[in-house]
C-alpha positions as CSV (number, residue, x, y, z in Angstrom):
1,M,0.0,0.0,0.0
2,T,1.2,3.5,-0.8
3,V,0.8,6.8,1.0
4,L,1.0,10.1,-1.0
5,I,2.0,13.2,1.0
6,T,1.5,16.8,-0.2
7,L,4.2,19.4,0.5
8,N,1.8,22.3,1.2
9,D,3.5,22.5,4.6
10,V,6.9,21.1,4.0
11,E,8.2,20.7,7.6
12,P,5.6,18.2,8.9
13,A,5.2,16.6,5.5
14,V,8.9,15.7,5.3
15,R,9.0,14.3,8.9
16,I,5.8,12.2,8.3
17,N,7.4,10.9,5.1
18,A,10.6,9.9,6.9
19,E,8.7,8.2,9.7
20,L,6.5,6.2,7.3
21,E,9.5,5.1,5.3
22,G,11.2,4.1,8.5
23,E,8.1,1.8,9.2
24,G,8.6,0.2,5.8
25,I,5.5,1.9,4.2
26,A,5.8,2.9,0.6
27,T,5.4,6.7,0.2
28,A,5.5,9.4,-2.5
29,V,5.4,13.2,-2.2
30,V,3.9,15.8,-4.4
31,S,4.5,19.6,-4.5
32,P,1.6,22.1,-4.9
33,L,3.4,23.1,-8.1
34,D,3.3,19.5,-9.5
35,D,0.6,17.9,-11.6
36,M,-1.5,16.5,-8.8
37,R,-3.8,14.4,-11.0
38,G,-0.9,13.1,-13.0
39,T,0.8,12.0,-9.7
40,L,-2.4,10.3,-8.5
41,K,-2.7,8.4,-11.8
42,R,1.0,7.4,-11.6
43,E,1.3,6.5,-7.9
44,K,-2.3,5.1,-7.3
45,P,-2.1,5.8,-3.5
46,D,-4.3,4.1,-0.9
47,V,-4.1,7.1,1.4
48,I,-3.3,10.8,0.8
49,V,-2.0,13.0,3.6
50,F,-2.8,16.7,2.9
51,S,-0.3,18.8,4.9
52,G,-2.2,22.0,4.4
53,D,-4.6,24.2,2.4
54,L,-7.5,21.9,3.2
55,G,-10.1,24.5,2.4
56,A,-8.7,25.3,-1.1
57,P,-11.2,24.4,-3.9
58,Q,-8.5,22.2,-5.6
59,T,-7.9,20.2,-2.4
60,L,-11.6,19.7,-1.8
61,S,-12.0,18.6,-5.4
62,V,-9.2,16.0,-5.1
63,V,-10.6,14.7,-1.8
64,R,-14.1,14.3,-3.3
65,D,-12.8,12.6,-6.5
66,Q,-10.5,10.3,-4.6
67,L,-13.4,9.2,-2.3
68,W,-15.1,7.9,-5.5
69,A,-11.9,6.0,-6.3
70,G,-11.9,4.5,-2.8
71,V,-8.9,6.4,-1.5
72,S,-8.8,7.7,2.1
73,S,-7.7,11.3,2.8
74,I,-6.1,12.6,6.0
75,G,-5.6,16.3,6.7
76,L,-3.4,18.6,8.8
77,T,-5.1,21.9,9.5
78,D,-4.7,25.2,11.2
79,V,-8.5,25.3,11.9
80,H,-9.5,25.0,15.5
81,D,-13.3,25.8,15.2
82,A,-15.3,22.6,15.8
83,T,-18.0,23.5,13.2
84,Q,-15.3,24.1,10.5
85,L,-13.6,20.8,11.4
86,E,-16.9,18.9,11.1
87,R,-17.4,20.5,7.7
88,L,-14.0,19.2,6.6
89,R,-14.9,15.7,7.8
90,L,-18.1,15.9,5.9
91,G,-16.1,16.9,2.9
92,G,-14.4,13.4,3.0
93,L,-11.4,13.7,5.3
94,V,-11.4,10.5,7.5
95,E,-8.8,11.9,10.0
96,L,-7.9,15.5,10.9
97,Y,-4.9,16.7,13.0
98,V,-4.8,20.3,14.2
99,K,-1.4,22.0,14.0
100,P,1.1,21.9,15.5
101,V,0.8,18.2,15.0
102,D,2.5,15.4,16.8
103,V,4.2,13.5,13.9
104,D,4.0,10.2,15.8
105,D,0.2,10.7,16.2
106,V,-0.2,11.3,12.5
107,V,1.9,8.3,11.5
108,S,-0.1,6.1,13.9
109,G,-3.3,7.5,12.3
110,V,-2.0,6.7,8.8
111,K,-1.2,3.1,9.9
112,R,-4.7,2.7,11.4
113,V,-6.3,3.9,8.1
114,L,-4.1,1.5,6.1
115,E,-5.0,-1.4,8.3
116,R,-8.7,-0.5,8.1
117,R,-8.4,-0.4,4.3
118,R,-6.8,-3.8,4.2
119,L,-9.5,-5.3,6.4
120,Q,-12.3,-3.6,4.4
121,Q,-10.8,-5.0,1.1
122,Q,-10.6,-8.5,2.7
123,T,-14.0,-8.4,4.4
124,G,-16.3,-6.2,2.3
125,L,-17.3,-4.3,5.4
126,I,-17.1,-0.7,4.2
127,G,-17.2,2.5,6.3
128,E,-15.2,4.7,8.7
129,S,-17.6,5.0,11.6
130,E,-16.4,4.1,15.1
131,A,-19.1,1.3,15.3
132,L,-17.7,-0.4,12.1
133,R,-14.1,0.1,13.3
134,E,-15.0,-1.8,16.4
135,V,-16.5,-4.6,14.3
136,L,-13.4,-4.9,12.1
137,V,-11.1,-5.0,15.2
138,K,-13.3,-7.8,16.7
139,V,-13.3,-9.8,13.4
140,E,-9.5,-9.6,13.2
141,Q,-9.1,-10.7,16.9
142,M,-11.6,-13.6,16.5
143,A,-10.6,-14.9,13.1
144,P,-7.5,-17.0,14.1
145,V,-9.2,-19.0,16.8
146,T,-11.8,-21.9,16.6
147,S,-14.3,-20.7,19.1
148,T,-18.0,-20.4,18.0
149,V,-19.2,-16.9,17.2
150,L,-22.7,-15.4,17.5
151,V,-23.3,-12.5,15.2
152,E,-26.4,-10.3,16.1
153,G,-27.9,-7.5,14.1
154,E,-31.0,-6.5,12.2
155,S,-31.7,-8.0,8.7
156,G,-29.6,-6.5,6.0
157,T,-26.7,-5.3,8.2
158,G,-24.2,-7.7,6.7
159,K,-24.0,-10.6,9.2
160,E,-22.9,-13.1,6.5
161,L,-20.1,-10.7,5.5
162,V,-18.8,-10.9,9.1
163,A,-19.0,-14.7,8.9
164,R,-17.2,-14.8,5.6
165,A,-14.6,-12.4,7.0
166,L,-14.0,-14.6,10.0
167,H,-13.4,-17.5,7.6
168,R,-11.3,-15.6,5.1
169,L,-8.9,-14.3,7.8
170,S,-8.6,-17.6,9.6
171,P,-6.3,-20.6,9.2
172,R,-9.4,-22.4,7.7
173,K,-9.5,-20.0,4.7
174,N,-8.6,-22.7,2.1
175,K,-11.3,-25.1,3.5
176,P,-15.0,-24.9,2.8
177,F,-17.3,-22.1,3.9
178,I,-20.8,-23.4,4.0
179,A,-23.8,-21.1,4.6
180,V,-27.2,-22.3,5.6
181,N,-30.3,-20.1,6.0
182,L,-32.1,-22.1,8.7
183,G,-35.2,-19.9,8.4
184,A,-35.7,-20.9,4.8
185,L,-35.7,-24.7,5.5
186,P,-38.9,-26.5,6.4
187,E,-38.7,-28.4,9.7
188,T,-39.1,-31.7,7.9
189,L,-35.8,-31.1,5.9
190,L,-33.8,-29.2,8.4
191,E,-32.1,-32.2,10.2
192,S,-31.4,-34.0,7.0
193,E,-29.7,-30.8,5.6
194,L,-27.6,-30.2,8.7
195,F,-26.7,-33.8,9.7
196,G,-27.2,-35.8,6.5
197,H,-28.9,-39.1,6.2
198,E,-28.3,-42.8,5.3
199,K,-30.0,-44.5,2.4
200,G,-33.5,-45.6,3.6
201,A,-33.4,-43.4,6.7
202,F,-36.9,-42.2,5.7
203,T,-39.3,-42.3,2.8
204,G,-37.6,-40.8,-0.2
205,A,-34.1,-41.3,1.1
206,A,-32.9,-43.2,-2.0
207,E,-29.2,-42.7,-1.3
208,R,-26.8,-41.5,1.4
209,R,-26.4,-37.8,1.6
210,L,-23.8,-35.8,3.5
211,G,-25.1,-33.0,5.7
212,R,-23.8,-29.4,5.8
213,L,-21.8,-30.2,9.0
214,E,-19.8,-32.9,7.1
215,L,-19.5,-30.8,4.0
216,A,-17.9,-28.0,6.1
217,D,-15.4,-30.3,7.7
218,G,-12.1,-28.5,8.2
219,G,-13.8,-25.2,7.4
220,T,-16.6,-22.9,8.7
221,L,-20.3,-23.5,8.9
222,F,-22.5,-20.3,8.9
223,L,-25.9,-20.9,10.5
224,D,-28.1,-17.9,9.6
225,E,-31.3,-17.3,11.5
226,I,-30.3,-19.7,14.3
227,G,-33.3,-18.5,16.4
228,D,-35.6,-20.3,14.0
229,V,-34.3,-23.8,14.8
230,P,-36.9,-25.9,16.6
231,M,-36.2,-27.3,20.1
232,S,-35.8,-30.9,18.9
233,T,-33.0,-29.9,16.5
234,Q,-31.4,-27.6,19.1
235,V,-30.6,-30.6,21.2
236,K,-28.8,-32.4,18.4
237,L,-26.9,-29.3,17.4
238,L,-25.8,-28.8,21.0
239,R,-24.5,-32.4,21.0
240,V,-22.5,-31.7,17.8
241,L,-20.9,-28.6,19.3
242,E,-20.0,-30.4,22.5
243,D,-18.8,-33.7,21.1
244,R,-17.5,-32.6,17.7
245,E,-19.4,-35.6,16.2
246,V,-22.4,-35.7,13.8
247,M,-24.9,-38.6,13.5
248,R,-26.5,-38.9,10.1
249,L,-30.2,-39.7,10.2
250,G,-30.5,-43.5,10.1
251,A,-26.9,-44.1,11.1
252,T,-25.6,-46.1,14.0
253,Q,-22.1,-44.6,14.3
254,P,-21.2,-40.9,14.8
255,I,-18.7,-39.2,12.5
256,K,-16.0,-36.8,13.8
257,V,-16.1,-33.3,12.3
258,N,-13.8,-30.4,12.7
259,V,-16.0,-27.4,12.0
260,R,-16.0,-23.8,13.3
261,V,-19.6,-22.6,13.7
262,V,-20.6,-19.0,13.2
263,A,-24.3,-18.4,14.0
264,A,-26.4,-15.3,13.3
265,T,-29.7,-13.9,14.4
266,N,-31.7,-10.8,13.6
267,R,-33.2,-10.6,17.1
268,P,-31.4,-10.8,20.5
269,L,-31.1,-14.6,21.2
270,R,-31.1,-14.0,24.9
271,E,-34.7,-12.7,24.6
272,Q,-35.7,-16.1,23.1
273,V,-33.9,-17.8,25.9
274,D,-35.9,-15.8,28.4
275,E,-39.1,-16.6,26.5
276,G,-38.3,-20.3,26.6
277,S,-38.1,-20.7,22.8
278,F,-34.3,-21.2,22.7
279,R,-32.2,-23.5,24.9
280,A,-30.0,-21.6,27.4
281,D,-27.2,-24.3,27.1
282,L,-27.1,-23.9,23.3
283,F,-27.1,-20.1,23.6
284,Y,-24.0,-20.2,25.9
285,R,-22.3,-22.7,23.6
286,L,-22.9,-20.4,20.6
287,N,-22.1,-17.2,22.4
288,V,-18.5,-17.9,23.3
289,L,-17.5,-14.9,21.1
290,S,-20.0,-12.3,19.9
291,V,-20.2,-9.5,17.3
292,Y,-23.0,-6.9,17.2
293,L,-23.6,-5.3,13.8
294,P,-25.4,-1.9,14.4
295,P,-28.1,-0.8,12.0
296,L,-27.2,1.6,9.2
297,R,-29.2,4.4,10.9
298,A,-26.7,4.1,13.8
299,R,-23.7,4.6,11.5
300,K,-24.9,7.3,9.1
301,T,-21.3,8.4,8.4
302,D,-20.7,5.1,6.6
303,I,-23.5,5.8,4.0
304,P,-21.5,7.9,1.6
305,F,-18.7,5.3,1.6
306,L,-21.2,2.5,0.9
307,V,-22.9,4.5,-1.8
308,R,-19.6,5.1,-3.6
309,Q,-18.5,1.5,-3.3
310,F,-21.8,0.2,-4.6
311,I,-21.8,2.7,-7.5
312,R,-18.3,1.4,-8.5
313,E,-19.5,-2.2,-8.3
314,F,-22.7,-1.7,-10.3
315,S,-21.2,0.6,-12.9
316,A,-18.7,-2.1,-13.7
317,E,-21.4,-4.9,-13.5
318,H,-23.8,-3.1,-15.8
319,G,-21.3,-1.4,-18.0
320,R,-22.9,2.0,-17.2
321,A,-21.0,5.3,-16.7
322,F,-22.4,7.1,-13.6
323,L,-22.1,10.8,-13.5
324,G,-22.3,11.3,-9.8
325,I,-24.7,12.3,-7.1
326,S,-25.2,15.8,-5.8
327,A,-24.3,16.8,-2.2
328,E,-28.0,17.5,-1.6
329,A,-29.1,14.0,-2.8
330,M,-26.4,12.4,-0.7
331,E,-27.5,14.3,2.3
332,Q,-31.0,12.9,1.9
333,L,-29.6,9.4,1.6
334,V,-27.7,9.9,4.9
335,D,-30.8,11.3,6.6
336,Y,-33.1,8.4,5.6
337,P,-33.5,5.7,8.4
338,W,-32.9,2.7,6.1
339,P,-35.1,0.1,7.9
340,G,-33.7,-2.5,5.4
341,N,-30.2,-1.5,6.3
342,V,-27.3,-2.0,3.9
343,R,-29.3,-4.5,1.7
344,E,-31.9,-1.8,1.1
345,L,-29.2,0.8,0.3
346,K,-27.5,-1.6,-2.1
347,N,-30.8,-2.3,-4.0
348,L,-31.4,1.4,-4.3
349,V,-27.9,2.1,-5.7
350,D,-28.3,-0.7,-8.2
351,S,-31.5,1.0,-9.5
352,M,-29.8,4.4,-9.5
353,V,-27.0,3.1,-11.7
354,V,-29.3,1.4,-14.1
355,L,-31.9,4.2,-14.4
356,A,-29.4,7.2,-14.1
357,P,-30.8,10.1,-16.2
358,G,-27.6,10.9,-17.9
359,R,-26.5,13.6,-15.4
360,E,-25.7,14.0,-11.8
361,I,-28.4,12.5,-9.5
362,Q,-30.4,15.2,-7.8
363,P,-32.9,14.9,-4.8
364,D,-35.8,14.8,-7.2
365,D,-34.5,11.7,-8.8
366,L,-34.7,9.8,-5.4
367,P,-37.7,7.7,-4.4
368,R,-40.5,9.6,-2.6
369,Q,-39.9,7.7,0.7
370,I,-36.3,9.0,0.9
371,R,-37.3,12.6,-0.1
372,E,-40.0,12.6,2.6
373,G,-37.8,10.8,5.2
374,G,-40.2,7.8,5.5
375,S,-39.4,4.4,6.8
376,A,-41.0,2.1,4.2
377,R,-38.6,-0.5,2.9
378,L,-37.5,0.1,-0.7
379,L,-38.0,-3.2,-2.6
380,P,-36.2,-4.0,-6.0
381,V,-37.1,-1.2,-8.4
382,P,-39.3,-1.7,-11.5
383,L,-38.8,0.4,-14.6
384,L,-41.3,3.2,-14.2
385,A,-42.4,5.9,-16.7
386,G,-39.8,8.6,-17.1
387,R,-40.1,11.9,-15.4
388,R,-39.4,15.3,-16.8
389,N,-35.7,14.9,-17.1
390,G,-35.5,11.4,-18.3
391,M,-35.8,8.2,-16.4
392,G,-35.9,8.8,-12.6
393,V,-35.2,6.3,-9.9
394,G,-38.5,4.7,-9.0
395,V,-39.6,2.5,-6.1
396,G,-41.6,-0.7,-6.3
397,A,-43.3,-0.9,-2.9
398,G,-44.2,0.8,0.3
399,G,-46.4,3.6,-1.1
400,G,-45.4,4.7,-4.5
401,G,-42.4,6.0,-6.5
């Protein structure tokens, strides 16, 4: 990874450059008199440290453009006013240091940003909020061990991304990752899917079938919607976790399995324990380590980063150029409560890219629910009749478009 440092304020810039080079981090410097955009194209930095002139139009333009490219920007500033500092953060600077700066603090901040970028690239968990930073730290701490993990969070927050990240960063990364949505399986098939069955174990069992636990041997099994598992299956799952053995339906001998289990639920599992619908002993076995994914409305500062990431993905997928989104439209996206969380936002961005009107997206191009600040979920978007400036971004459910 590369850090580009501007020489607007030479003294701290040179010291930061020397410290980073001493840490073995690749760096490049650029003078205000140099061709900034040419340097960016040549160096392709992961992080830019602006040593001054943060309020200059050219600086703000570069910060904004590099956000779309997925590059993080850090700024050194003479500004002390809290309102102005917040304005700079909203402009896209992920870290700010007020002069005179402590070079060691800045270098530590640069290393943290680089580490977050590495984890975001590996996990797909995008954002700069404190809540997401805590999740990334937990994921990195938990990945190397074999303990079970319980991931809690509302639907659409990215629980499977956390499970995949735990697998990808673990020693099991080259072994299978098997995901099972327990809520989507009828009770009559659930045990066969999880534990497998022998030929003739029940009517229709024409041949032996391996269950998901065996298929995940050596790797990771992700059990989504664990709270939907009936009591009878909970007992058998508890036995698997305790004995590391699985008994296929109709079998007489257990089979040893080496599986790390990551379970997820969209409602607090402890509440189900209190209600008597979930076994306390299984809860404690699953809840050895835990991760809570906050809803998107609790980490609003991540929304611009997610929007830009999804736009890059869908523009490439659909082969569509996207001409941008205005600050006013982005502000409305940030203010919307997103009851469907990241999944809802991703669906909307997909439709924005497909139905973009050939110019920068404005507030009028957004669905009515977002413009009015409502809380109806935005379902996949149908092609609606165009509005006055070409095809707008419509919405297919929850009260109109």
